[in-house]
C-alpha positions in Angstrom: 97.3 125.1 125.4 98.2 122.6 122.6 101.3 121.0 121.4 102.5 120.0 117.9 102.4 116.4 118.7 101.1 114.1 121.3 104.7 112.7 121.8 105.8 116.3 122.4 108.5 115.9 125.3 107.5 119.0 127.0 103.7 118.3 127.2 104.2 117.4 131.1 106.8 119.9 132.0 105.9 123.1 130.0 102.5 123.7 131.8 104.0 123.4 135.2 106.9 125.9 134.1 104.1 128.2 132.7 102.2 128.2 136.2 105.6 128.9 138.0 106.5 131.7 135.8 103.0 133.3 135.9 103.0 133.1 139.7 106.0 135.3 139.9 103.8 138.0 138.6 102.2 140.4 141.0 98.5 140.1 141.2 98.2 136.7 139.5 96.9 134.5 141.9 94.7 131.7 140.2 96.3 129.7 137.1 94.7 127.0 135.2 96.6 125.6 132.1 94.6 123.1 130.1 96.4 120.9 127.4 94.1 120.0 124.5 94.9 118.1 121.4 92.0 119.4 119.3 92.1 121.5 117.2 95.8 120.2 116.3 98.3 122.8 116.4 99.7 124.0 113.0 102.1 126.9 112.1 99.1 128.7 110.2 97.8 129.1 113.8 100.6 131.8 114.7 99.4 135.3 114.7 101.2 138.0 112.3 102.8 139.5 115.6 103.9 136.0 116.7 105.4 135.3 113.4 107.2 138.6 113.5 108.6 137.8 116.8 109.7 134.4 115.8 111.5 135.7 112.8 108.9 134.2 110.4 107.6 136.1 107.5 104.3 137.7 108.2 101.2 136.3 106.3 
């Protein structure tokens, strides 16, 4: 997982929330969320379906 900026407020809390949410799904036992800063995130990395879900124009 990567964030838009190293100063992102949710960089510590979001991985914890993701793990907590995934633990609620039956059959999921082992969860590891890795935060990486390379490659840097940018809007062009959003998939076509992700862009549609976010209300952005598809590429």
